[in-house]
N, C-alpha and C positions, 0 to 999 in steps of 0.2 A: 732354351739353348743360348749360351753366352755369345757375345759378339765375336770373340776369337773363333769359336766353333763355326759360327755362321760364315765368317770370312774364309775359313778353311774349306767349308763345303762349297762355297761359291767358286773358289779357285779350282776345286776338284771338278765341278760341273763345267767350268770354263774349259779345262784341259780336255775333258771328254768331248765337248762340243767341237773344239779345234780338231781333234782326231777324226770325228765323224765327218766334219766338213772336208778335211783333207782326203778322205776316202770316198767322197762323192755321195755321202748318205743323204737321201731326200729329207726335207724338213718335216714330213709327216709320213708315218708308216714305215720308217726305216727298218724296223724289226721284221718286216715281211718282205723286204727287198732281196730277192733271190740272187741278184748279181753281186751282192756284198758277201765277204767272208763271214763265217759264223760268229767269230769273236767281235766283229764290228756290229753285227745284228744284235748280239747279246748286249753290247754297250748301249745301243740305241734303245733297246727294251728297258734297260735300267734307267736311262735318262728319262724316257717317257713316264715310267712309273713314279720317279721322284718328282718330276714336274707336275704330274697330275695331283700329287699329294700337296704340293705347294700352292696350287691355284686357288684353294679354298681360302687362303689368307695371304694373297700376294703382296709383298712389300714394295714400297716405292724404290725405284732404281737410285742407288746412291751414286751412280756414275753420271748423273744428269749434268753436273758441271763439266765433266770431261767431254760429254757429247756436245755441249754448247761451244766448247773450244773449236770443234770441227764444223760447226754450223756455218753455212755460207749461202747467201742469196743477195742478188743485186738490190732487191727491194725488201724492206722489213715486212714480216708477216705477223707482227704482234697485234693482238686485239685485246680489248678490255670491256668489261660489263659496266652496267650502271653503278654509280656510287664509287667507282674506282678513282684513285687520285691520278690525274692526268696533267701533262705539261703542255703549255701552248706558247709558241713564239709567233708573233704576228707574221714574220717572214720565213720561219724555218720549221721547227719540229714539235711533235706532240708526245711521243713515247718518252717516258722518263729515262730509259736506258740510253736511247739514241740522243736524247736532249743533253744528258750529262757528258756524252762522248763528243759532242759537236761544239763548240765554243759559241756562247751566246752573250758574252759580256757586253753590256751597253745596249742590248736589244730590248725591245718591248715584249717582255715575257711574263708569264704568271703560272701559278699552280692552282688547280681547282678540282672539285669533285665533279666527275663526268655524270650528267643526268641520264643520258641515253646510251652510254658506251661509245666505242669508236675503234678506229684502227690507225696504226702509225703509217705515215706517208714517207718516212725516211727512205731515200733511194729513188723516189718517184719524181723525176724532173718535170713532169707535167703539173705537179702540185707545189713542190717546194724548190727553192733555189739550191743548186748544188753546193753552195758554200755552207748550207745548213745541214748537209748530210754528215752523219757520224762516220768514223773510219771503217765501219763494218758494212756499209751499204753504198750503192751508187757505182758509177763506172770506174772510179778510182779506189774502190774498196780494197782493203788488205785481205788477200786470200789466205786462209789457214793452211797449214801443212796437210798433205794427204794422210788420212788415217790408215792404220794397219788394216789389211784385208780381213783380219780375224777379229776386229774390234767388237763386232756385234754377232759373233758366231753363236753364243749362248742365246741371245735374243732371237735369232733366226728359228730356234726350236721352240721358244716360249710363245712368241707372239701369235703364230698360227693357232696355238691352243686357246688363246684368248678369243679368237674369232670362232673357233669350233664351239666354245662355251656359249657364245651368243647365238650361233646357228641352232644349237640344241635347245636353247631357252625359248627361241621364237618359233621353232618348228612345231607344226601342229596347231597353228593359231586358230584356224576355223573350228577344229574339233574342240579345243579347250574353251573357245567362246561359246559354243553350243552347250557345253557341259555346265556352264555357269547358271546357277538358279536365279541370280539377281537379274533384274531387267536393266541391263546396261547397254548404252549405245556402243557401236563398234569403235568409235573414237575414244570414248571413255575407257573401254576395255584395253585398247592399245596403249593409251597413256599410262594405265596402271602397270602394264608390262614394262614399259620403258622406265617408269619410276622404280620398279623392282630391280631393274638391271643397271641402275644409274651408277653404282660403284664401279662396275666393269667398264661401262661406257666412259666414265670420267677418267679411269686409268688409261684407256687407249688414247683419249684426247690429251692426257698429260704426256704420254710418250710422244705423240705427234708434236707437241709444243717443245720438246727437247730439241727438235730440229736435227740438223746434221745427219750422221749415219743412221740414226734410229728412224727418222722421218723417211729417208730414202728407202730403208728396208721395208717399212710399212707400205709404201707405194708399190714396191716390187711385189710384195705379197698379194696386195689387192688386185694387181693387174695380171697375176700369174694364173692363166686359165687352167693349166694342168693341175696346179695346186688346189684351185677352187673345186675342180672336179673331184679330187681325192678327198677334200675336206667335207664335201656334201654327200658322200656315199652313206647310205643308210644301212645300219646293222641292227640286229636284235638288241644289242647292248645299248644302242642309241635310243631305241624305243623305250627301254626301261628308264633311261635318264629323263626322257621327255615326260613320262608318267610321273616320275619323282618330282620334276620341276613344277608340274601343274599343281602339286600338293603343297609346295613351299611358297612362302611369301617373298623371299629375297634370294639373290645369288649370293651364296656364301663362299 
């Protein structure tokens, strides 16, 4: 599919998501919601079907830069792993993004390869001087404009499906462990499952790292007890997927 066609489809899915949200369609199981008019339930079913087909090869969100524009927190939440390039100012900042945005001319600063990883302390007055904060963090940080209420409407329908995929993948852990012929410890077997699901786990982590509306949405989804109850309902179709997953080596 050409890029123009992908963009047209993305715009179409976004318009459907906006309409479903405006009509109070739940994020999961909207096609079964009896309080909704039939044409809205039909659109929810069409969106579910299309999203299910996309999840096997889910692309990165090209809107990440836009999401970053709305990201706001008093303290920076950036972290990095070992061997990452980090920045150090003896009196101020570590994170390269915050470092470049804060003025460190004449300071005792250097760039280095982090051996054990780390986290940025920008915005944390208990660790750094406020004069070293970048303009995005700290008590005097510039607050971005409020995003549109519909900016993540499509994501609201997609992200629960990512968690459903994980639920189905890890469901039946004990049964699948007992079915294995190899003499594996429970820890090794669990690590193998996590490794097989790493693509999906890394995708969710990437979405969290976008910050802003996407991160807030994921938090709301994870804390929504009613949604969790709906997502964990077991059906005969789920059992088929669990058996299928147990025969495959990776999440596709």
